[in-house]
VOPAGU-2260 file (C-alpha; in pm, 1 decimal, decimal comma):
REM VOPAGU-2260
SITE   aa  ch    i         X         Y         Z
SITE  MET   A    0    2161,2    2750,9    5369,5
SITE  LYS   A    1    2423,2    3021,3    5370,2
SITE  VAL   A    2    2610,6    3253,4    5136,6
SITE  ILE   A    3    2984,9    3191,5    5155,0
SITE  ASN   A    4    3200,0    3496,7    5095,0
SITE  ASN   A    5    3533,8    3484,6    4914,8
SITE  PHE   A    6    3725,4    3180,3    5043,5
SITE  LEU   A    7    3982,1    3156,1    4765,4
SITE  THR   A    8    4261,3    3398,3    4689,0
SITE  SER   A    9    4200,5    3648,8    4410,8
SITE  ASP   A   10    4465,0    3468,3    4203,8
SITE  GLN   A   11    4274,2    3142,0    4240,1
SITE  GLU   A   12    3947,8    3309,6    4145,1
SITE  ASP   A   13    4109,5    3447,3    3830,9
SITE  LYS   A   14    4268,5    3112,0    3747,8
SITE  PHE   A   15    3937,1    2927,7    3744,8
SITE  GLU   A   16    3769,9    3198,1    3539,2
SITE  ASN   A   17    4054,8    3192,8    3288,5
SITE  ILE   A   18    4035,1    2813,8    3254,0
SITE  VAL   A   19    3668,9    2808,1    3155,1
SITE  ASN   A   20    3711,4    3110,7    2926,5
SITE  SER   A   21    3999,4    2948,1    2739,0
SITE  ASP   A   22    3944,8    2840,9    2378,9
SITE  ASP   A   23    4082,2    2501,0    2481,0
SITE  PHE   A   24    3821,5    2429,6    2747,9
SITE  PRO   A   25    3569,8    2165,8    2628,9
SITE  TRP   A   26    3201,3    2250,3    2664,4
SITE  PHE   A   27    2907,0    2025,5    2581,6
SITE  PHE   A   28    2570,2    2155,6    2467,2
SITE  TYR   A   29    2258,8    2057,0    2664,1
SITE  GLY   A   30    1933,5    2152,7    2495,6
SITE  ASN   A   31    1747,5    2118,5    2825,6
SITE  VAL   A   32    1925,5    2142,2    3158,5
SITE  ILE   A   33    1648,0    1961,0    3350,8
SITE  HIS   A   34    1525,3    1635,9    3196,5
SITE  TYR   A   35    1231,6    1556,1    3426,0
SITE  ARG   A   36    1040,6    1882,0    3377,0
SITE  ASP   A   37     665,0    1888,5    3314,6
SITE  GLU   A   38     565,2    1800,6    2956,1
SITE  ASN   A   39     335,3    2105,4    2943,3
SITE  PHE   A   40     625,6    2336,3    3009,0
SITE  GLU   A   41     495,7    2629,5    2805,4
SITE  LYS   A   42     215,0    2692,9    3057,5
SITE  PHE   A   43     458,7    2803,5    3329,3
SITE  ASN   A   44     487,9    3182,1    3306,1
SITE  ASN   A   45     744,0    3214,2    3586,4
SITE  ILE   A   46     992,5    2956,4    3455,7
SITE  THR   A   47    1226,0    2979,0    3156,6
SITE  GLU   A   48    1325,7    2662,1    2974,4
SITE  THR   A   49    1691,5    2697,1    2893,4
SITE  TYR   A   50    1985,4    2542,2    2717,4
SITE  ALA   A   51    2336,2    2555,2    2864,2
SITE  TRP   A   52    2693,6    2458,2    2807,9
SITE  ILE   A   53    2794,3    2186,9    3054,6
SITE  HIS   A   54    3123,2    2029,7    3155,3
SITE  THR   A   55    3083,8    1734,9    3392,9
SITE  LEU   A   56    3393,7    1688,2    3605,3
SITE  TYR   A   57    3278,4    1395,8    3819,0
SITE  PHE   A   58    2977,7    1172,9    3864,4
SITE  GLN   A   59    2899,7     845,6    4035,1
SITE  PRO   A   60    2946,2     563,5    3969,5
SITE  LYS   A   61    3205,9     645,7    3702,6
SITE  GLY   A   62    3411,9     885,5    3912,1
SITE  SER   A   63    3635,9    1143,3    3750,3
SITE  ASN   A   64    3508,1    1240,2    3406,6
SITE  SER   A   65    3752,2    1514,3    3312,6
SITE  ASP   A   66    4120,3    1603,1    3307,4
SITE  PHE   A   67    4014,9    1923,8    3485,8
SITE  TYR   A   68    3858,5    1750,2    3786,8
SITE  GLU   A   69    4155,8    1769,3    4023,8
SITE  ARG   A   70    4208,2    2136,6    3945,8
SITE  PHE   A   71    3850,1    2234,2    4025,6
SITE  LYS   A   72    3833,2    2003,9    4328,1
SITE  VAL   A   73    4059,1    2259,7    4499,2
SITE  ILE   A   74    3753,1    2486,1    4531,4
SITE  LEU   A   75    3564,8    2233,7    4744,7
SITE  ASP   A   76    3875,7    2124,4    4936,3
SITE  THR   A   77    3951,0    2484,2    5033,9
SITE  PHE   A   78    3590,4    2546,4    5134,2
SITE  ALA   A   79    3582,0    2228,0    5344,9
SITE  GLU   A   80    3907,7    2310,8    5519,6
SITE  LYS   A   81    3799,9    2663,2    5610,4
SITE  HIS   A   82    3465,6    2542,7    5743,2
SITE  ASN   A   83    3594,9    2230,9    5921,6
SITE  LEU   A   84    3401,3    1986,7    5703,3
SITE  LYS   A   85    3516,2    1633,3    5625,6
SITE  ILE   A   86    3411,1    1523,7    5278,0
SITE  THR   A   87    3324,0    1153,1    5290,0
SITE  GLU   A   88    3188,2    1101,2    4939,8
SITE  MET   A   89    3186,6    1296,0    4615,8
SITE  LEU   A   90    2866,2    1253,0    4418,0
SITE  ARG   A   91    2871,4    1492,0    4123,3
SITE  VAL   A   92    3063,4    1798,4    4006,4
SITE  ARG   A   93    2975,0    1994,9    3698,1
SITE  ILE   A   94    3028,5    2337,0    3548,5
SITE  ARG   A   95    2732,6    2511,8    3390,8
SITE  ARG   A   96    2737,9    2818,5    3167,8
SITE  SER   A   97    2402,0    2974,6    3086,2
SITE  PHE   A   98    2315,7    3259,4    2851,5
SITE  TRP   A   99    2045,1    3511,9    2774,0
SITE  CYS   A  100    1721,7    3347,3    2658,1
SITE  LYS   A  101    1446,3    3511,0    2456,7
SITE  GLY   A  102    1159,5    3626,4    2678,9
SITE  HIS   A  103    1350,3    3578,8    3002,1
SITE  THR   A  104    1340,8    3846,6    3273,2
SITE  LEU   A  105    1499,0    3867,8    3616,1
SITE  GLU   A  106    1157,6    3798,2    3770,6
SITE  LYS   A  107    1175,6    3448,5    3621,4
SITE  TYR   A  108    1408,6    3156,7    3688,9
SITE  ASN   A  109    1495,5    2816,0    3548,5
SITE  TYR   A  110    1313,6    2497,4    3643,7
SITE  PRO   A  111    1315,7    2422,2    4021,0
SITE  HIS   A  112    1489,8    2094,4    4099,4
SITE  VAL   A  113    1724,4    1902,7    4322,4
SITE  ASP   A  114    2046,9    1778,3    4168,4
SITE  LEU   A  115    2023,9    1414,9    4279,8
SITE  SER   A  116    1666,4    1308,2    4338,5
SITE  ASN   A  117    1749,0     949,5    4439,4
SITE  ILE   A  118    2011,9    1030,3    4701,5
SITE  GLU   A  119    1953,4    1149,1    5056,5
SITE  ASN   A  120    2160,7    1338,6    5312,6
SITE  TYR   A  121    2402,0    1523,0    5089,0
SITE  LYS   A  122    2520,3    1883,0    5055,7
SITE  THR   A  123    2547,1    2119,7    4762,4
SITE  LEU   A  124    2795,3    2400,1    4704,7
SITE  VAL   A  125    2741,4    2637,6    4412,9
SITE  TYR   A  126    3057,1    2836,1    4334,2
SITE  TYR   A  127    3030,2    3146,1    4116,6
SITE  ILE   A  128    3301,5    3174,5    3851,7
SITE  ASN   A  129    3206,7    3526,8    3741,0
SITE  ASP   A  130    3000,9    3830,0    3836,3
SITE  SER   A  131    2665,6    3818,7    3662,6
SITE  ASP   A  132    2296,4    3879,9    3705,1
SITE  GLY   A  133    2037,8    3605,2    3727,2
SITE  ASP   A  134    1992,9    3509,0    4091,9
SITE  THR   A  135    2014,0    3156,1    4225,0
SITE  ILE   A  136    1682,2    3082,3    4394,8
SITE  LEU   A  137    1652,7    2858,3    4700,8
SITE  PHE   A  138    1302,5    2751,3    4801,5
SITE  LYS   A  139    1158,2    2658,8    5140,4
SITE  GLU   A  140    1031,5    2323,4    5017,2
SITE  LYS   A  141    1241,6    2006,3    5047,2
SITE  HIS   A  142    1243,6    1712,6    4808,9
SITE  ASN   A  143    1113,2    1382,1    4944,6
SITE  ARG   A  144    1247,2    1083,4    4753,3
SITE  ASP   A  145     940,6     879,7    4848,9
SITE  LYS   A  146     700,3    1156,1    4741,4
SITE  PRO   A  147     862,5    1315,1    4434,5
SITE  ASP   A  148     536,7    1482,3    4324,4
SITE  GLN   A  149     458,9    1634,4    4662,3
SITE  TYR   A  150     481,2    1994,3    4537,5
SITE  ASP   A  151     364,0    2198,3    4242,6
SITE  LEU   A  152     705,1    2318,7    4127,2
SITE  THR   A  153     554,8    2633,0    3975,7
SITE  LYS   A  154     426,6    2750,5    4316,5
SITE  LEU   A  155     720,9    2711,0    4552,1
SITE  ASN   A  156     801,2    2965,4    4823,8
SITE  VAL   A  157    1128,2    3155,4    4786,6
SITE  ALA   A  158    1359,1    3131,4    5088,1
SITE  LEU   A  159    1665,1    3305,6    4941,2
SITE  ARG   A  160    1770,8    3487,8    4626,4
SITE  ASN   A  161    2144,4    3522,1    4572,0
SITE  THR   A  162    2310,9    3725,0    4296,7
SITE  PRO   A  163    2624,5    3563,1    4148,4
SITE  LYS   A  164    2944,6    3727,8    4266,5
SITE  LYS   A  165    3281,0    3599,0    4151,2
SITE  GLY   A  166    3459,8    3391,8    4415,4
SITE  THR   A  167    3160,1    3343,1    4643,6
SITE  GLY   A  168    2946,3    3036,7    4699,6
SITE  LEU   A  169    2607,1    2915,1    4814,4
SITE  TYR   A  170    2598,2    2616,2    5052,8
SITE  PHE   A  171    2278,2    2424,8    5128,5
SITE  GLU   A  172    2115,5    2088,7    5194,2
SITE  GLY   A  173    2099,5    1881,9    4876,4
SITE  ASN   A  174    1727,3    1814,1    4910,0
SITE  THR   A  175    1646,9    2186,2    4891,8
SITE  TYR   A  176    1454,2    2277,5    4578,0
SITE  HIS   A  177    1650,4    2542,0    4392,2
SITE  ALA   A  178    1668,3    2706,2    4052,3
SITE  GLY   A  179    1946,9    2845,6    3842,0
SITE  ASN   A  180    1893,8    3136,3    3611,2
SITE  CYS   A  181    1973,9    3301,4    3281,1
SITE  PRO   A  182    2156,7    3633,0    3273,4
SITE  VAL   A  183    1988,3    3936,6    3123,6
SITE  GLU   A  184    2253,1    4208,9    3130,7
SITE  THR   A  185    2574,8    4004,1    3140,8
SITE  LEU   A  186    2716,9    3789,9    2861,2
SITE  HIS   A  187    2703,4    3462,5    3052,0
SITE  ARG   A  188    2661,0    3314,5    3398,3
SITE  THR   A  189    2901,8    3037,7    3500,5
SITE  VAL   A  190    2890,5    2821,9    3813,8
SITE  VAL   A  191    3058,2    2509,9    3947,4
SITE  ASN   A  192    2813,3    2280,8    4122,9
SITE  PHE   A  193    2942,9    2032,0    4382,6
SITE  ASP   A  194    2725,9    1758,4    4534,4
SITE  PHE   A  195    2885,7    1560,2    4815,5
SITE  LYS   A  196    2841,8    1396,2    5155,0
SITE  ILE   A  197    3011,6    1502,5    5476,8
SITE  GLU   A  198    3082,1    1344,1    5811,7
SITE  GLU   A  199    2796,4    1451,0    6037,3
């Protein structure tokens, strides 16, 4: 897992922020971002259940799901080129915008998860569209597809906390448990999440 500093030009960073802030950009409301959370959710004092606006750019097996896919794919292509990675398979790309939630504090986070629980050996890149608070949390524990209930997701060990900074990214193994967050001081927190396979 590593924090990736600015790998786009400042003009590119601004372009992507302007796209998602446009009145013409289509968002879709998700009442719950994570669908497989514990039914007794209210007992978890360290986790905030949250809604979000979502725009899914790509997902298997359908493929491209948005007219904006090719434009945002530039983010991953540029990252891969600068870090000598060969993308062999795109799995999912989506944009998530989260907001302040009642009762949320910066000591809390959203539900720990992996993006694709039935797929192995993939990578994740989280790209930050804007400066905001609400750290991304990476945990030490790894998801095991054959033992999905191996861990108590309310008692994971934090490996890394990263504060969103426009134009930067967070790159990690796809089976790493992680959690998004809600902002407290900023208006919204917007990320692009890429899940993909590379040539090893």
